N, C-alpha and C positions, 0 to 999 in steps of 0.2 A: 361228566363234563369237566374239562380242564379249566381252572380258574387262575386269575392273577390279579393281585391288587393294583398292579401298575397298568394293566390293559395291554392289548396286543399291539405289536408294531404295525405301522402303516395305517392306523385308523385316521381317517380324514373327516368324516361327517357321520351323523346319526340322524335318521329320519325323525322329524317331529312326531309322527304318528306313534313311533315306538316309545318316545318319551312321554307322550300323553297316556299311553297304556300303562307305563311304569307308574306315573303319578296317580292314576286312578286306583291301582292296586295298593300303592303306598298309603293313600288316604283311607281306603276302605279296609285294607288288610283282609280282603275277602274277594275271591275271584268272581263269584257269581254276582255280587253287588256291583263290583267294578265293571263287569261286562254290561250289566243293565244300565249303568250310568253312561257308558259310551255307546249304547245301542248296537252292540256287536255280540256275536255268539261267544260263549265262554271258551270254546275250543280255539277260536280265532284270537282271542285275547291271550290265551296261554301260548300260542305259537309266536305272537309278537314279543312276549316277555322272554321266551327261550331264544328268539333271534337276537334281541337286544343283549342278552347275557353272552351269547356267542360273539357278537361284535365287540363287546367291551372286554371279553375274557374274564368275566367276573360273575359270581353267583349273587344275585340281588335279593332273593327272598329265601327264607327257610320255610319249607312246606311240610306239614304233617296232616293227618286226617282231621285234626281238631283245629289247627290254627295256621295262619300265615304271618310271618314276622320278617322285618327288614334285617338283612345281614349288615355287617360293618361296611361292606362295599355299597350296599343299597343306601344306607344312611349317608355315605359320602357322596353318592350321586344326587341325592334329593335336592339340595340347594341349587346345584348346577342345572338340573332338569327344570326346576321351577323358573329360574331366571330365563332359561332358553325359551320356554313356552310363553312366559309373560312377554318377552321381547317379540316373539312371532305374532302373538295376539295384537300387540300394539302396532306392529308393522301392518298387519292385515287391516286393522281398524282405520289406520291413517289413509289407506288407499281404497277403502270401501265406502260407497255412498249408501247409507241405510235406506232401505225401501220402506214405504208405509206398511207393507205387509210383513215386516220383520217380526221375528219371534216376540211374543208378548213379554213384557218386563214384569216379573213377579215381585211384588212389593209387600214385605211383611210389615203390617201396621201394628203388630203386637196383640192388641185386643180391640174389640169393637168399642166405639164411643170415645176414643182418645183423640187428641189434636193431630196425631199422625194422619188420621183420615182427612183432615182439612188440607194437609200438605199434598196428599194424593189427589184430592179433588182439584186443587189449584193446578197441579202438574198436568192433569187431564185437560184443563182449559188451555194451558200453554202449549201443549203438544197433542192436539186432537187426532193427529194421524197415528199416534202411538197407542198401542193397547197396553194399558197399565192395569194389572190385575192384582187385587188385594189377597194377601195371605195372612194367617194369624198364627204366629209361632210362639208368642208369649215368652220373652226372655232373650236378651242379646247373645248370651253364651250358646244357647241352643240354636239361635238363628245364625251365628257365626259359622257353625259347622255346616249348615245348609248353604251359606254363601260360598264357602270354600269348595264345597262339592258341586256347586253350580245348580243346585236345586231351587234356590231363590236368588234374586239379584240385588235387592236393597232391603235394609232393615233400619231400625231406630233403637237407640239405647245408650247405656253408660259404657263408652269406649274404654275408659281407664280400667274398668273391671275385667277386661279380657286378659288372657295370658299374653305376655309380651310377644311370644313367637307367633301367636294368632294375629295380634295387632300389626305385626310387620307385614302381613300379607293382605291387609285390608286398608282401605282409604276411608276418611271420615270428614264430615263437615259439621262443626258445632251448630246446634239449632236452638237449644232452649235450656235455661235454668228453670226446671219445673219445681215450684214449692211443694214440699211434702205434707202429707196429711195422715190422719188416722180415721179408720172406719170403726165406729163404736156401736154396741147394741143400743137400741133406742132408750133403754132405761139405765144405761151406765151413768155413774155419778158425774162424769165429765161431759155427757151428751148435751147438757143444758148450756154449755159455754159456746160462744160464737167462734172462738179459737182456743186451742189448748196449748198453754205454755209447756215447753219441753220438760221442765222440772216437775210438772204435775203428773207426768207419766212414770215417775219413780215408783217402784214397787209393782208395776204392771209387767205382764208377760205378753209380748206383742208378736204376732205372726208376721214374719218377713221372708217367707219362702224357704226356710231352712230345709235342706234335703232335696229340694227341687233341682235336678241336674241342669235344667234349662235356665235357671235364674240365680246362679251363685253370685253374680255381680251385684244383685240387689241385696242379698243377705250380707255380703261384705260391706256394702254402704251402710246398712242398718247397724252392723257391729261397730263400725267407726263412729257413727252418730251416738250410739247408746253407751259407749265405753266410759266408765267412771261415773255414770249418771244413775246407777241403780235400776236400770231398765233391762229386763230379761228378754231373750228371744225364744219364742215358742218352739218346741221340738219338732222334728220333721213330721209331717202329716200329709195324707193324700190331698191333692189339689181339688178344691170344690169347683165343679164345673156347672154353670147355669145358676140362674137367680134363686130357684127354689132350694138347690143344694147349698148355696151360700147362706141363705136364711137359716136352714136347718143347722148347719155347722156353727154359725154365729150364736144361735140360741142355745146350742148344746155346750159349747166350750167357752164362749163369751170372751175370747181373746181379741183385743183390738187388733186391727190389721194395718200395717204400715203401707201407704200407697202415695200416689200423687194427687194433687187437687182436682185433676180431671177424671178421677175414677168415677164411673157411672153409678147412679143411685141404685142401691140394692134394698130389697124389702127387709124390714125389721132392723134397720141400721141407719146411722147418720154419719156423714163425713164432716170432719172438722179440721181446718188447717192447723199446722203446728207453728208456734211463734216463740220468740225469745230464746234462742235465735230462730230464724226461719231456715230450716234445713232445705237444701236445694239438691234435686236430682238432675245431674247433667245429662242432656239428651243430644246425641249426634245422629246425623244421617250417615249410614255406613254401607259401603259396597266393596266388592273385591277389586284390588288393584289391577289395573290393566283392562278392566271391563268397560267397554265402550258401547254406548247406546244413547240415542237422542232422549229417551225417557229419563235417563239418569241426569242429564243436563237440565231437563224440565223440572225434575224433583229438586235439584240443587237450587234452581232459580226460585221455585215455589217456597222452599224452606227459608231462603234468604229474605224473600219478600214478606212472608208472614212474620218472620222474626223481627224485621224492621217495623212493620205496622203495629205489632203487638208488644214490642219491647221485650221479647223473649230472652235476649242476650244481655239485658241490663240486670246486673246483680244488685239486690237490695243491700243497703248499708249494713243491716244486721243479718245478712245471709251467711249460712254455714255451708262449706264445701271442703272436702279433703284437698290438701295441697296438690297431690298428684293429678286429681281431676281438674283443678284450676289451671294447671300448666297445659294439659291436653286441650282444654276448651279454649285456650288462647292461641292455638295453632291448628292449621288444617292444610290439606292439599290445595 
């Protein structure tokens, strides 16, 4: 196939369908997964990519039996294709009246028992004709990949902890400064305190999700909090899933766990808020830019209402938060 970095003469337009095919492959770097995401046959997807390459006069992907990679021309096309598809989605949304039977909105509430479920419940009251379905992704970095791929629609978490290139493609609404806490074995020397001063954690090795690819934004927040305080971060370990496994791991390794004050009760452990200062975990409602759905508006209204009622966006005088997070939490779409 003849290629040209400048494109063929006479090119006037490109079908959005071909750009969507290109974006799916660029995101997945795998033709089978991209085809499944678009609900088309792999052969049809390959034909669309070849047609786009012919129309542009450029080879967009390098293909071997082991991997698919973007070429230089493919990387050059990527931002233009994203803007074109986002503009088309916004145009279609502006002139489309959502029907009650519209596709369900998939809402990642992270984990059971968190206040995010209260936001979802309030949104269901505000938009009873929308089907808002809970999902449990556990970690905004992992959820962000699902948001951009269109596999979920909304999530919650620390927006500043995402890669700037990812943040550029997402929208967010600050929702809460959640005070942080530690989960301790019931017989830990600090377990008898009502609250744990931060300096009392010096010498401890605390689990903060290190090595979990879905939650690096949480580990980064812990590193910033612990820096210069003599507090270590526990090495990577498999995630304990379920109450009994959490109890077993806590009893075996006895590492305190850094979490938020709303972490659900677990057997064999106690939760104690951290004070002096009060470290804050910034939580935003997050969705893909250009995504229009009445359920998103309901979730935004629910988050705003609950934040106002409960003072979620009022920072305590002795609260701690990284400067970058503070800036992001003061601005939203």
